N, C-alpha and C positions, 0 to 999 in steps of 0.2 A: 234839608232846605236850602235854598239857594241866594246870595248879594249878591246885587251888581250894588255898585258903591262911586258915587261919582265923587269927583271933589268936593265939591260944592253941600254936599249933602251927608254928611258925615253924622251932624248929629242927631239927622234922622234918625240915621240908620245903627245908629250904637239904641238910641230907645229903642227900636226895633228888636234888638238883640238883647237887650235888656230887656223887654215885656215875653221876650221866647226862653229867657233863661229862669226867667219867675216863675213860668207857666209847668216847668220838669213838674217832674213826679219828684215825691225825697228820694234819695242813695239814687236817681239818675247820673251817669259819667259822661259826660257829654262833650262830643270832640270835636274843633272847629278847626281850620284852615283860612288864613288870610292872609293875603300879600300885598293890604292895604296897612302903611304902618300906623294912622291913627287908630285904626281898629282892631288894629294885632294888637295894641302897646292895650287900649279898652279892656279887652280880653283877657290878657292875663294881669293886668289890674284888679278884675272882677274876681278872678280865680274859678268861677265855677265849672267853666270850661278845659278841659287838656287841649291848647294851642298845639297843633302835630306838627312836626318838623322833620328834615332826613335823618337827623341823626338826635333823635328824643327820647333814644332809652326805650322806645317801645317795636314791637316786631309790625313788619311793614311786608309784601309780599314782593319784592323788589329793595336793593341797598344801592345809597350812593357812590360811585368810581370814586379811587383814591382821584384826586386831581382835577374832579369835577366840584368848581365853587361858583355859589353868587345863584345856584341854580333856584327860583322861587318855586315857592312849596307846591301851587297852584301843577307846575309841569311836572315835580317829584312827583305827586299823588297821581294824577294822570296816569303818570307811566308805570309805575306802579299797579291801577289799576287795567291799562293794557294785557302787561306783562300778564296780571292773573285771567282775564279773559284768554289770552292768544297761548300761554304754558310753553312761551320759544321765544327768539329773537322778534323784537315788534320796533313799530316808533306808535307812539302816542302824539295824535294832532291836534291841535288847538286852533279853531279859528272862530276868532273874535277881533279884538281889539289888536292883540299880533297873529299873526301864523306862526306858531312854534310847531317843533319837527323835536319830540324825544327820545333819543333811542336804547335800547336793553337789549341787552344783548343774552344770549340761549341761557347764562347761569343765573340770569337777575340782579344783573349790576345792570345802573343803569350810567350811560359814559357819555353822554353831555348832547348836544344837537345843533339847531338852526333854530332865529328869529325873524323873522321877515314880518313889514309893517302889514296890517288886517286890511282887508277890504275894503272897507268906511274909512279907515285911515288914511288909506292910499287914496279914493278918491276926494277928501276934502284937502288933502296936500295937492293934487293939484287941481283943483277949481280952484282954492287960494293962488296957485304960482301960474297959473296957466289966464293972461289974459283975455284968452276965445276959448274959454273950457269951463266947465260948470257941474254942478252933481248932477248923476243921473239915477235911474232907479236900479240898484242892485240884481241886475235878474242877466238873464244870458239874449247876445241881442237876434232876433226874430230869426228861425229856423237853425238857432247855435251855427250861424254862419260868424266864421273871425274874421270875412274878407266886409267889410263894415266901407257902406258908400254914403252915410250922414253922420257927421260928428257925432251923437250921439249911440249909432251902432258901433261905431268906430274907438266910443269909451270903454260902450262895456263891453266888446270882445275883446278891449287889455285886461279890462280890469274883473271879469268874469272869467272867461279864458286864459286870457294871457295867467289867474290865479290858479286856477286848473293845471295849466301846463310848469309854475311854480310847483307846488305840491307832486307834480310826477317825476322833476326834476330830479325835488333835493332830495327825495325817497331813494330813487335810482344812486344817486353819490352816496343816500349814506349807507344802502346797504353793499355798497360797493367798497369801500370803506371797512365797513365790517366786518366784509368777508361770508355774507349768508344772505340769503334772501327776508325779509321783515311781513311778519303780519301788521297790518295799517291799522289803530281802534283811533277812530274821533271823535269827539265832542266841541261844541263850541256852539254860539249865537247865526253864526255864520251859516254851517257848515253847509245847511240844506241849498243853498246860493248854489252853489261853487261845485259838492258831491256829484248830483248828475252829468256833471262836465269829466269828471276822472278818469283818464283811461288805465284805471286800473284798478282791483278790491279794494276796498276799503269803507270798513266796519262800522259802525255809528254807536257808540253809546253815549245819552246824554248825558249819564252818571257815573263813571267814571271815577271821579275826586270820591264823589259820599258812600261809592261801594268801598272805597280802600279805606277810607277814615271812620269806617264803619265794622270793619273785620281789623281790627288795628287793636292792638293789646302790649300793656307793658313788658316788658320781659323779665323772664323770673330772676328773682334776684341769684 
């Protein structure tokens, strides 16, 4: 199961998690991944689910590289899932509140990556900061044309086509720094808005994180 959590809905989400864990059969070994501090604390206090982290003593398809610090568990486990699918150097792309790029080298070491503001986050910031700017539907302008003749079309061009260009450009830079071509595996609620306009192959798997969690196991003593 996946669960989105807004800051104001924490109590509702913990009740949902409790009901979910209460329904687990005896002997089940649930595994959870959370980047919401309140939910993470609740899960650890409840104790019924293993709260997965990059260095928790479990076997994962990839491992976090030396010097990589502060990476969210969601990025790490998406990268593990991408590496398991690609079986070679890859970039795990998530397109949501933020658009994140997480690089795994050919040996399965998570090397780091990049974080950019997401589509909706950018749109809301533009509408709030620009006196004559406004929120628009998150879709490409008519005909997929970058040259917008109206403000609405120009905004859609900058947001959607600009985001596609951001993905193309950053992946190209990451490949150059890594020194090898990368497969791109992607997930996220806004992926389908931008994916058709990205001029390179991007594979979609909405379950990258859950596939990883399902495959993890404690290291042998």
